[in-house]
N, C-alpha and C positions, 0 to 999 in steps of 0.2 A: 504493499500501500504506499503510494507516494502522497505526502503531504507537503504543500507549499504555503509558507507563512511569511506574508507580507509586513513590512514597517517603514515608517519614515515619512509618510503622507503628513498633509496639513495645510496650513494656510501661511502664505507668503505674498509680499508685495511684488509687483511686476518689477523685473529687473533683479530680484532675488535667486537663491539657489535653495535646492532641496536635494537629499540623497535618499533614494529607495533602496531598500535592501529586500531579499526574498531568500529565506533558509529552506532547503529542501531536505526531506527526510528519506531514508531508503538508499539502495546503494547504486542507482542507474545514474546519479548526478553526472558522473565524470564522462559519460559516454552519450550525452544528450546534448540537444539543443536549448539554450534557454532565452527567454525574451520578455518583452514587456509589451502590453496591449494597453489601450485606453478607450473609454467610452464615455460619451455625454448621454442624457436623456433624450431618446428620438433619434438617435445615429446608431450605425453599425459600430461594433468593436472595431478598432483600426490598429495596425502594427504600429509601434513606436520603435522597437530596436530589438536585434537578436543576436547572439552570439553563439557559436558552434563550440563542439568539444576542443576543436584545435585552437579556439580565438579568433576565428573569422567573424567578423562584425558586420551587421546591414542596419541601415538607419531609413526612417522615413523622412523624405525631403524636408518636411516641416520642422524637423529637429537637427539635421545636421549641422554639426558646427555648434551647438549649445549643449545637447546631452551626450554623455559617454556611458556605454554599458561595458562591465566588466564583471568576471567571475574568479572565484576563488575555490578551487577544486578540492582544497584542503577542508575549507569550512563548509563546504556544499551551498556555497551561497553566490548570488548573482545581486549585482549592484546596479543602479541608474542613477548617474549624477547628473543633475539638470540644472544648469544655468542659464543667465538671462531669461528667467522665465516670462511668459506673457500670459494676459488673460486667457487666450485661446488654448492655452495647456491646460486649462482647468477640465477636470474629469476623474473618473474614477480609473485607476492604473491596476492592470491584472498582470500578475506573474505568470509565465507560461513555461512548460516544460514538454519536449518531444524526445520520447525515449528513442533508443537505437532501432526498437520495433515499431516504431510510429505511433505509440499510444501518447495522447494529449491530456495534459494535467494543468488545472488551473489554480491560482490562489483565489482567496475570498474578494480581494481587491482592497484597495486603500484610496481614499479621496485626497485630491490634489486640488487646491483651490488657490487661484492666483487673482490678488485683487489690484486694479487699475488705479 
């Protein structure tokens, strides 16, 4: 059973920074792709960033140059450093894991609110 526990969300002013963390239980972390998605009410969940087990990263165009995804395979944790936050970044952020067998797992979500 894989569990993903997110932390680090909150309220920040525009231009500020937050760091999200997602700790994964289970033994599949090191061979999985991890990522972050976000969702606002009435819209589809959208990709923010992913990082493969080899460290290859991918970002949505809207966050390139502002957000950085990283992972610590010893701590089974993935991070999302968010800088220069904008009100448009306000959303619930979900941690995501895709195992080597292509099973998908989701965290419970953490709210990020950016005030203007």
